[in-house]
C-alpha positions in Angstrom: -3.5 12.1 23.9 -5.3 13.3 27.0 -4.0 11.1 29.8 -0.9 9.2 30.8 -0.3 6.1 32.9 3.1 4.8 34.1 4.2 1.4 33.1 6.1 -1.0 35.4 9.5 0.2 34.3 8.6 3.9 34.7 7.8 4.6 31.1 4.9 7.1 30.6 2.2 5.8 28.2 -0.1 8.3 26.6 -3.6 7.4 26.0 -7.1 8.7 25.2 -10.4 7.2 26.3 -13.8 7.8 24.8 -17.3 6.4 25.2 -18.8 4.5 28.1 -19.2 0.8 28.8 -16.8 -2.2 29.0 -13.2 -1.2 28.2 -11.7 -2.0 24.7 -8.1 -1.1 24.1 -6.9 -0.5 20.5 -3.4 -1.6 19.6 -1.7 -0.1 16.6 0.7 -1.9 14.2 4.0 -0.9 12.7 4.7 2.7 11.6 1.6 3.9 13.4 0.5 5.7 16.6 -2.7 5.9 18.7 -3.9 8.5 16.2 -3.8 5.8 13.5 -6.3 3.6 15.3 -8.4 6.4 16.9 -10.9 6.3 14.0 -11.8 2.8 15.1 -13.0 4.2 18.4 -15.7 6.4 16.9 -18.2 3.7 15.8 -17.5 1.7 19.1 -17.8 4.5 21.6 -21.6 4.3 22.0 -21.3 0.9 23.5 -17.7 0.7 25.0 -15.1 2.7 26.7 -12.5 2.8 23.9 -8.9 3.4 24.6 -6.3 4.4 22.0 -2.7 4.8 23.0 0.7 5.5 21.8 2.9 2.5 22.1 6.3 3.1 23.7 8.7 5.0 21.5 5.9 6.7 19.6 3.9 9.9 19.9 3.3 11.2 23.4 4.6 8.0 25.1 8.1 7.6 26.5 10.7 5.0 25.8 13.1 3.1 28.1 16.0 1.0 26.9 16.6 -1.8 26.5 13.5 -2.8 24.7 11.7 -6.1 25.3 8.3 -7.3 24.2 7.5 -8.0 27.8 7.7 -4.3 28.5 5.0 -3.7 25.9 2.9 -6.3 27.7 3.5 -4.4 30.9 2.3 -1.2 29.1 -1.0 -2.9 28.3 -1.2 -4.1 31.9 -0.9 -0.5 33.1 -3.6 0.6 30.7 -5.9 -2.2 31.8 -5.4 -1.2 35.4 -6.1 2.5 34.5 -9.5 1.6 33.0 -10.8 -0.6 35.7 -8.7 -3.8 35.8 -10.2 -5.8 32.9 -10.5 -5.1 29.2 -10.8 -6.5 25.7 -8.1 -5.9 23.2 -8.1 -5.2 19.5 -4.8 -5.4 17.6 -4.2 -4.4 14.0 -1.5 -6.1 11.9 1.6 -6.5 14.1 -0.3 -4.9 16.9 -2.3 -8.1 16.8 0.8 -10.1 17.6 1.3 -7.9 20.7 -2.3 -8.5 21.7 -1.9 -12.3 21.3 1.3 -12.2 23.4 -0.5 -10.2 26.0 -3.3 -12.8 26.2 -0.7 -15.6 26.4 1.0 -13.8 29.2 -2.2 -14.0 31.3 -3.4 -10.3 31.5 -6.9 -9.9 32.8 -8.8 -9.9 29.5 -12.4 -10.7 28.5 -11.8 -11.3 24.7 -9.3 -10.3 22.1 -9.7 -9.6 18.4 -6.9 -9.2 15.8 -6.9 -8.2 12.2 -4.5 -9.7 9.7 -1.4 -10.4 11.9 1.1 -10.8 9.0 2.6 -14.1 10.0 4.7 -15.6 7.1 2.6 -18.6 6.2 3.8 -18.6 2.6 6.8 -20.5 1.2 10.1 -18.8 1.9 8.4 -16.5 4.5 10.7 -17.5 7.4 13.8 -16.7 5.3 12.4 -13.4 4.2 11.7 -12.4 7.8 15.2 -13.4 8.9 16.8 -11.3 6.1 14.5 -8.4 6.9 15.6 -8.6 10.6 19.3 -8.5 9.6 18.9 -5.6 7.2 16.7 -3.6 9.6 19.1 -4.1 12.5 22.0 -2.9 10.4 20.1 0.1 9.1 19.0 1.3 12.6 22.4 0.6 14.2 23.9 3.0 11.6 21.2 5.6 12.0 19.8 5.1 8.4 16.2 5.6 9.4 15.1 6.2 5.8 16.6 2.9 4.7 14.8 1.2 7.6 11.5 2.6 6.5 12.2 1.5 2.9 12.9 -2.0 4.1 9.6 -2.1 5.9 7.6 -0.8 2.9 9.2 -3.4 0.7 8.3 -6.1 3.2 4.7 -5.0 2.9 4.9 -5.4 -0.9 4.7 -1.8 -1.8 5.9 -1.1 -5.3 9.3 0.5 -5.7 8.0 3.6 -7.5 5.5 4.1 -4.6 8.3 3.8 -2.1 10.4 6.4 -3.9 7.3 8.6 -4.1 6.8 8.2 -0.4 10.4 9.5 0.2 9.4 12.7 -1.5 6.1 13.1 0.4 5.5 15.5 3.3 4.9 12.5 5.5 8.4 11.1 5.1 10.0 12.9 8.1 7.2 11.6 10.3 7.8 8.1 9.0 11.6 8.4 9.7 10.8 9.5 13.3 8.9 6.3 13.8 11.6 4.1 12.2 13.3 3.0 15.5 9.9 1.4 16.5 10.1 -0.9 13.5 12.6 -3.0 15.6 9.9 -3.2 18.3 7.3 -4.5 15.9 9.8 -6.9 14.4 10.5 -8.3 17.9 6.8 -8.7 18.6 6.5 -10.7 15.4 9.3 -13.1 16.5 10.5 -15.3 13.7 7.6 -14.3 11.6 5.8 -17.7 11.9 2.6 -18.5 13.7 3.6 -19.0 17.4 1.6 -22.2 17.8 2.6 -22.9 21.4 1.9 -19.4 22.6 -1.5 -19.3 20.9 -2.4 -22.7 22.3 -2.0 -21.2 25.8 -4.6 -18.4 25.4 -7.7 -19.1 27.4 -9.9 -16.2 26.4 -12.0 -16.1 23.2 -10.1 -14.9 20.1 -11.6 -13.4 17.0 -9.2 -13.4 14.0 -10.3 -11.3 11.1 -9.1 -11.1 7.5 -10.1 -8.9 4.6 -11.8 -10.5 1.6 -9.9 -8.2 -0.8 -6.5 -8.8 1.0 -3.9 -11.2 -0.4 -4.8 -14.8 0.1 -1.8 -15.4 2.4 -3.1 -12.7 4.8 -6.4 -14.5 5.2 -4.5 -17.8 5.6 -2.5 -16.3 8.4 -5.6 -15.0 10.1 -7.3 -18.4 9.8 -4.1 -20.0 11.2 -4.3 -17.8 14.3 -7.9 -18.8 14.9 -7.1 -22.5 14.5 -4.2 -22.3 16.9 -6.1 -20.6 19.7 -8.3 -23.0 21.7 -11.3 -20.6 21.6 -10.5 -19.0 18.3 -12.9 -18.0 15.5 -12.1 -16.8 12.0 -14.1 -14.3 10.1 -13.7 -12.6 6.7 -14.8 -9.0 6.1 -15.8 -9.0 2.5 -14.4 -6.3 0.3 -11.9 -5.1 2.9 -8.1 -4.9 2.5 -5.3 -4.6 5.1 -6.4 -0.9 5.5 -9.7 -1.9 6.9 -12.6 0.6 7.0 -13.4 1.3 10.7 -17.1 1.3 9.9 -16.8 -2.2 8.3 -14.8 -3.5 11.2 -16.9 -2.0 14.0 -20.0 -4.3 13.8 -17.9 -7.4 13.9 -15.9 -6.1 16.9 -19.1 -4.9 18.7 -20.8 -8.2 18.3 -17.8 -10.1 19.5 -17.0 -7.9 22.5 -20.6 -7.8 23.5 -20.8 -11.6 23.7 -20.5 -13.4 27.0 -17.5 -15.5 25.6 
């Protein structure tokens, strides 16, 4: 990351900006940094000033305790101020939940887009989320970062043999380093259900995207976000999974962010 801005509580937030035009800030999800979403900037940079950043507790950004979702909204406020005072936001997965909360909090935004915020719209989803929260909290309180990562990977539906394979991979130490931030994403997701009241308070246009090759419940969750937001639109990207191809996503984002709203 090339630059830093200081959030309201004094936490330095590292970011990178590319391109020229209206500002678009990319918000990463769990177990990821600004580098994870940086590839999304490439196909957008010819039309927008695209900002990728490390959320607090990750990469080049600082971290100040105690954590609160409101602090992450303040981080976005600082970034928006740094790029001219107004922006559009794109959030991937649980990063989308943060984007939605930022919009509901009244930040100066033009539009927001989110991709597959993993709200638990399926039967038993709320109970699953509550159990995950309990187990994750226990693992992190006892410093069992590897166990915390495993819990998250199971929540995503990753097969057990793939989880064990990940433990043996060169990427595992990096994943363990990010483990404390899993609690932050979990807080951003709330009880795991679609926050109907918060979404109903969003006044800017919302584009909620789902992948045509993703599990049906993810598309249902994406559609539920669009239906709950007063100015929400749902769109399916055919052939895409949760790991969406930046070049498949970019045209939909460019069209939406270029619209007058």
